[in-house]
C-alpha positions, 0 to 999 in steps of 0.5 A, a space after each residue: 455575858 449579861 448586862 444589869 442597870 442598877 441606876 434606879 437603886 441609887 446608892 443602894 445597889 450593892 446587895 442587889 449586885 451580889 445577888 445577881 452575880 450569885 444567882 443569875 450568872 453562871 460560874 465564870 460568866 461575866 456581868 456588866 453592871 451600870 450604876 450612878 457614881 455620885 461622890 465616887 465612893 460607890 466605885 471603890 465600895 463596889 470593887 471591894 464588895 466584888 473582891 470580898 465575895 470572891 468574884 473578879 473585877 474585870 473592868 471599871 470605867 466611867 460611862 458618862 458624867 453620872 454613871 459608872 460601869 463595872 464588869 465582873 466575872 463570877 467565881 467558879 464554884 
């Protein structure tokens, strides 16, 4: 399991998140991604992108007032 802080990327973290899942996680490994929520649209968009790329969203929860955390299991190739 690996943890990634994508908060510095603001709302431009989607491409980086998928690259990390595909390149840095082993098949079936779980990654925890922390990002800023802003207007909450990033929560649904991140879940949609994970699914579109064939990975599994394990958990999605509010971390604090400004941040959100999702746990993603990389697909088995």
